[in-house]
C-alpha positions, -999 to 999 in steps of 0.1 A, spaced: 0 0 1 13 33 -9 18 60 16 -11 81 1 -34 51 7 -21 50 45 -32 87 50 -62 89 28 -78 57 40 -70 54 79 -110 46 83 -110 17 60 -76 3 77 -91 8 112 -124 -11 101 -104 -39 89 -84 -41 122 -115 -38 140 -130 -67 124 -100 -90 125 -114 -109 155 -146 -110 178 -152 -81 203 -129 -62 182 -149 -30 190 -130 -29 222 -97 -32 207 -72 -4 206 -57 5 172 -22 26 171 -12 53 149 28 62 147 51 81 124 83 61 110 117 76 105 107 85 70 78 104 81 52 77 69 21 73 88 11 36 101 -19 19 118 -18 -14 135 -30 -34 165 7 -29 180 36 -8 177 69 -21 163 95 -25 190 118 1 171 91 29 177 79 16 210 96 47 225 83 73 199 51 90 203 19 73 191 -18 78 191 -46 52 204 -74 52 181 -109 33 185 -125 13 160 -143 43 147 -110 60 141 -115 85 170 -83 94 189 -89 82 229 -52 85 239 -19 101 230 13 86 246 42 107 244 77 101 231 100 87 254 121 113 270 159 111 272 175 114 307 185 152 300 150 159 288 133 138 318 153 159 343 142 191 328 106 180 328 109 169 363 124 202 373 96 221 357 70 201 371 85 209 405 89 245 397 52 244 388 41 228 422 63 253 442 46 284 422 10 269 429 20 267 466 35 300 467 4 316 451 -20 299 476 -1 311 504 1 348 491 -39 346 487 -42 329 522 -21 351 539 -29 388 525 -59 406 515 -47 436 498 -15 450 485 -11 474 510 -11 447 538 21 433 520 38 467 517 33 470 556 50 440 564 77 449 538 83 479 555 83 464 591 112 439 579 130 464 563 130 487 592 143 459 615 172 450 590 178 486 585 182 492 622 207 461 624 228 475 597 229 510 616 242 493 648 265 470 630 279 501 611 282 521 643 300 494 662 325 489 632 334 524 634 341 522 669 364 491 665 382 510 635 387 541 657 402 518 682 424 500 658 438 535 647 447 543 681 464 511 687 483 513 656 494 548 664 506 535 701 522 504 685 548 528 663 564 536 698 575 499 703 596 475 682 592 461 654 574 491 640 599 515 660 634 508 645 653 535 666 679 522 689 666 514 724 630 513 715 613 486 738 595 458 724 557 459 721 538 450 752 519 417 749 486 432 760 488 458 728 498 432 705 468 409 716 445 440 715 457 446 679 449 410 668 415 409 685 405 443 671 415 432 637 394 397 639 365 420 654 366 442 623 366 416 598 338 395 616 316 429 616 323 438 578 312 401 571 281 407 592 274 441 575 277 425 540 253 398 551 226 422 566 229 444 532 224 412 513 194 401 534 180 436 530 184 433 490 168 402 491 139 412 510 133 439 487 134 418 456 113 389 474 84 414 484 86 433 450 81 398 436 51 388 458 35 422 452 37 418 415 24 382 417 -5 392 441 -15 418 417 -15 392 387 -36 369 411 -61 396 421 -60 414 387 -52 445 405 -35 474 389 
């Protein structure tokens, strides 16, 4: 049978398949396309096309199901991640609608959270300035002692001053890291709330 006959007369073929044995009205007929693009119908799919997309037809030629082409591991990974993302988005949407009743309510919570983080940034910044001032005084004092003072007869640096210099330097680095984290937290909060507000508007059709 030519390719055109397969395409133009699927109903005749389906009827023949359906009448092949008693009770065939309940049988399934498969439709698939081979590598050359030719469409085939049959009561089973050849093994070499078992992983390809195929359609399930009833005896009247009506499609009742479609089996998608088997995905590669990479495609399956992408599809799985997409499904997880869609579930996560639905959960976020549900939480938004269950938590807030208006954009103004989200904005009030945003301002409260940002105010708290801003206060923490101010306190950390002030403490960091105090530490840096202390470090400068210690560095000035250390210039009177060896090894910074190379003049003959200069006394060695007292252990207490050396310890204070090390401890103050460590405290400064710790507070600088803390300050970076707080500023990052502030930026993340702004971005997160902006996204929530925009999504809430979409869900509520608010402009």
